[in-house]
C-alpha positions as CSV (number, residue, x, y, z in Angstrom):
1,X,117.6,37.0,-48.7
2,X,114.9,36.3,-46.2
3,X,112.0,34.0,-45.5
4,X,108.6,35.7,-45.8
5,X,106.4,32.7,-45.1
6,X,106.9,29.1,-43.9
7,X,104.3,26.4,-43.4
8,X,104.3,22.6,-43.6
9,X,103.6,22.9,-47.3
10,X,105.6,25.9,-48.6
11,X,108.3,28.4,-47.9
12,X,108.2,31.8,-49.7
13,X,111.5,33.7,-49.9
14,X,112.6,37.0,-51.2
15,X,115.6,36.4,-53.5
16,X,118.4,38.9,-53.8
17,X,119.6,40.0,-57.3
18,X,122.6,38.3,-58.9
19,X,122.2,34.9,-57.3
20,X,121.5,31.6,-59.1
21,X,118.7,29.3,-58.0
22,X,121.0,26.3,-57.9
23,X,124.2,25.0,-59.4
24,X,126.1,21.8,-60.0
25,X,129.3,23.7,-59.1
26,X,129.7,23.5,-55.3
27,X,131.7,26.7,-55.2
28,X,128.8,28.8,-56.5
29,X,126.6,30.5,-53.9
30,X,122.9,29.9,-54.7
31,X,119.4,30.0,-53.3
32,X,119.7,26.3,-52.7
33,X,122.8,26.8,-50.5
34,X,121.1,29.5,-48.6
35,X,118.1,27.4,-47.9
36,X,120.3,24.6,-46.7
37,X,121.9,27.0,-44.2
38,X,118.5,27.9,-42.7
39,X,118.0,25.9,-39.5
40,X,114.2,26.0,-39.9
41,X,114.4,24.1,-43.2
42,X,116.9,21.4,-42.2
43,X,114.3,18.7,-41.9
44,X,112.7,19.6,-45.3
45,X,115.8,18.7,-47.4
46,X,114.8,16.0,-49.8
47,X,117.6,13.7,-51.0
48,X,115.4,12.3,-53.8
49,X,115.4,15.8,-55.4
50,X,118.6,16.8,-57.3
51,X,118.9,20.2,-55.7
52,X,117.5,19.4,-52.3
53,X,114.3,21.4,-52.7
54,X,111.3,21.6,-55.1
55,X,111.5,25.0,-56.7
56,X,108.0,25.4,-58.2
57,X,109.1,28.3,-60.5
58,X,112.3,30.2,-61.2
59,X,113.8,33.7,-61.4
60,X,116.7,34.7,-63.6
61,X,120.1,35.2,-61.9
62,X,119.7,39.0,-62.2
63,X,116.1,39.2,-61.0
64,X,115.2,39.8,-57.4
65,X,111.9,39.1,-55.5
66,X,109.5,36.4,-54.5
67,X,110.0,32.7,-55.0
68,X,108.0,29.8,-53.8
69,X,109.5,26.4,-52.8
70,X,107.3,23.4,-52.1
71,X,108.3,21.4,-49.1
72,X,106.4,18.2,-50.0
73,X,105.8,16.3,-53.3
74,X,102.0,16.9,-52.9
75,X,102.5,20.6,-52.5
76,X,104.7,20.7,-55.6
77,X,102.1,18.8,-57.6
78,X,99.4,21.2,-56.6
79,X,101.5,24.2,-57.6
80,X,102.3,22.5,-60.9
81,X,98.6,22.2,-61.7
82,X,97.9,25.8,-60.7
83,X,100.6,27.0,-63.1
84,X,99.2,24.7,-65.9
85,X,95.7,26.1,-65.4
86,X,97.0,29.7,-65.3
87,X,95.7,30.3,-61.8
88,X,99.0,31.9,-60.6
89,X,99.4,35.7,-60.5
90,X,102.9,37.1,-60.8
91,X,103.5,40.9,-60.8
92,X,106.9,42.4,-61.4
93,X,108.2,46.0,-61.0
94,X,110.8,47.3,-63.3
95,X,112.7,50.4,-64.3
96,X,113.1,50.6,-68.0
97,X,115.0,53.0,-70.3
98,X,113.2,55.9,-71.8
99,X,109.7,57.3,-71.1
100,X,107.0,54.8,-71.9
101,X,104.1,56.8,-73.5
102,X,101.2,54.4,-73.4
103,X,99.5,54.0,-70.0
104,X,98.7,50.3,-70.7
105,X,100.3,48.0,-73.3
106,X,99.8,44.4,-74.3
107,X,102.9,42.9,-75.8
108,X,102.0,39.7,-77.7
109,X,105.1,38.5,-79.5
110,X,106.2,34.8,-79.7
111,X,109.6,34.1,-78.2
112,X,112.3,31.7,-79.5
113,X,115.9,30.9,-78.7
114,X,118.5,33.0,-80.6
115,X,120.8,31.0,-82.9
116,X,123.3,33.8,-83.8
117,X,126.9,33.0,-82.9
118,X,127.6,34.2,-79.4
119,X,123.8,34.7,-78.6
120,X,122.8,31.1,-78.0
121,X,122.0,31.8,-74.3
122,X,119.6,34.5,-75.2
123,X,116.0,34.7,-76.4
124,X,114.3,36.9,-78.9
125,X,110.9,37.6,-80.5
126,X,110.3,35.3,-83.4
127,X,109.7,37.9,-86.2
128,X,113.4,38.9,-85.7
129,X,114.6,35.4,-86.7
130,X,114.3,33.3,-89.8
131,X,111.5,31.0,-90.7
132,X,113.1,27.9,-89.0
133,X,113.4,29.7,-85.7
134,X,109.9,31.1,-86.0
135,X,108.5,27.6,-86.3
136,X,110.0,26.8,-82.9
137,X,108.7,29.9,-81.2
138,X,106.2,29.8,-78.3
139,X,103.4,32.3,-77.8
140,X,104.2,34.9,-75.2
141,X,102.1,37.7,-73.7
142,X,103.0,40.5,-71.3
143,X,100.8,43.3,-69.9
144,X,102.7,46.5,-69.2
145,X,101.3,49.3,-67.0
146,X,103.0,52.6,-66.7
147,X,103.4,53.8,-63.1
148,X,105.9,56.7,-63.2
149,X,108.2,58.8,-65.3
150,X,111.5,59.9,-64.0
151,X,115.3,59.5,-64.3
152,X,117.8,56.9,-63.2
153,X,121.2,58.3,-62.6
154,X,120.3,61.3,-64.7
155,X,118.9,59.3,-67.7
156,X,115.2,59.1,-68.6
157,X,113.5,56.1,-67.3
158,X,110.0,54.7,-66.5
159,X,108.7,52.6,-63.6
160,X,106.4,50.0,-64.9
161,X,104.3,47.0,-63.7
162,X,104.9,43.9,-65.7
163,X,102.4,41.1,-65.7
164,X,103.4,37.9,-67.7
165,X,100.4,36.0,-69.0
166,X,102.8,33.2,-70.2
167,X,106.0,32.0,-68.7
168,X,108.7,32.0,-71.3
169,X,112.4,32.2,-70.6
170,X,113.5,35.9,-70.3
171,X,110.0,36.9,-71.4
172,X,109.8,40.2,-69.6
173,X,113.3,41.2,-70.6
174,X,112.8,40.3,-74.2
175,X,109.4,42.0,-74.5
176,X,110.7,45.3,-72.9
177,X,113.7,45.3,-75.2
178,X,111.4,44.6,-78.2
179,X,109.3,47.7,-77.6
180,X,112.4,49.9,-77.2
181,X,112.4,50.1,-73.4
182,X,115.2,47.8,-72.2
183,X,115.2,47.1,-68.5
184,X,117.8,49.3,-66.7
185,X,120.9,47.4,-66.0
186,X,120.0,44.5,-68.3
187,X,123.5,43.7,-69.6
188,X,122.4,40.9,-71.9
189,X,119.6,42.6,-73.8
190,X,121.3,46.0,-74.0
191,X,123.8,44.3,-76.2
192,X,126.2,44.4,-73.3
193,X,126.2,48.2,-73.1
194,X,124.2,48.9,-69.9
195,X,127.0,48.2,-67.3
196,X,126.8,51.2,-65.0
197,X,123.8,50.3,-62.8
198,X,124.6,48.1,-59.8
199,X,121.9,45.6,-60.7
200,X,119.2,44.8,-63.3
201,X,116.1,46.7,-62.2
202,X,113.5,43.8,-62.4
203,X,111.8,42.6,-59.2
204,X,109.2,39.9,-58.6
205,X,106.9,42.0,-56.4
206,X,103.8,40.0,-55.9
207,X,103.0,36.3,-56.0
208,X,99.6,34.7,-55.6
209,X,98.9,30.9,-55.8
210,X,95.4,29.9,-54.8
211,X,95.4,26.3,-53.6
212,X,93.2,24.0,-51.5
213,X,96.2,23.4,-49.2
214,X,96.5,27.1,-48.5
215,X,96.3,30.3,-50.5
216,X,99.7,32.0,-51.0
217,X,99.4,35.8,-51.6
218,X,102.5,37.9,-50.8
219,X,104.2,41.0,-51.9
220,X,107.6,42.5,-51.0
221,X,108.7,46.1,-50.3
222,X,109.2,48.2,-53.4
223,X,113.0,48.3,-54.2
224,X,112.5,51.1,-56.7
225,X,111.8,54.0,-54.4
226,X,114.0,57.1,-54.0
227,X,114.3,56.2,-50.3
228,X,115.8,52.9,-51.3
229,X,117.8,53.8,-54.4
230,X,118.4,57.6,-54.6
231,X,119.6,57.3,-58.2
232,X,115.9,56.8,-59.1
233,X,114.0,60.2,-59.3
234,X,110.3,60.1,-59.9
235,X,109.1,63.2,-61.9
236,X,105.5,62.2,-62.7
237,X,103.3,59.5,-61.0
238,X,100.6,58.2,-63.2
239,X,99.1,55.6,-60.9
240,X,99.9,53.6,-57.8
241,X,100.1,49.8,-57.8
242,X,97.1,49.3,-55.6
243,X,95.0,51.8,-57.7
244,X,95.8,50.1,-61.0
245,X,95.2,46.5,-59.8
246,X,92.1,47.0,-57.6
247,X,88.9,46.2,-59.5
248,X,90.8,44.9,-62.5
249,X,91.7,41.3,-63.5
250,X,95.4,41.3,-63.9
251,X,95.9,37.6,-63.4
């Protein structure tokens, strides 16, 4: 993990995959523990907060990429309001199974918690559940933009840009699975079948939070390049990230 930006208001970090944000178990390595080990953040530890820092949003254990941590209560409140007003832009890169055929897709399916035995920790789209669960579902919307076709470790795959319009738990993973293109390496939503990849191929690539305190707008390096992961082979490039977002409102 590394720090991409630090001011008196915020720190923006790039999270590695397979690390929890925080844990009540002191033996578990977490983003919180890593932050506490950083000398530049020693003075920002807040004893009034349960896990030492104000995490303004979260990433799944398996997801890598950008995270923002507020260093003051005021900064956290400003971020909270920006999320409430849907002013925050989050762009994710992913490798998904199969070849996505549509260049742009809007996935609008409400999400609810699964109630089947053994699946209580997962989410699913509401139409797949009974009437009781559908009544508890929350609206969820994801934009999917096709970037590339290729193969991952010899199997057909697509590189996509995912833009959540809402922020439901496991939203991107559930929506990709729903349209038949499960994220590569997603053990949970592949029905525990996709175990060969070294990680789940979902990465928080860009984060933009416009605030009066300061405007945060950062992106990371792309982890899904042949030069980074040679198991990924691009056969056809349909568009580049900058080309597909420039001039369009993907917020």
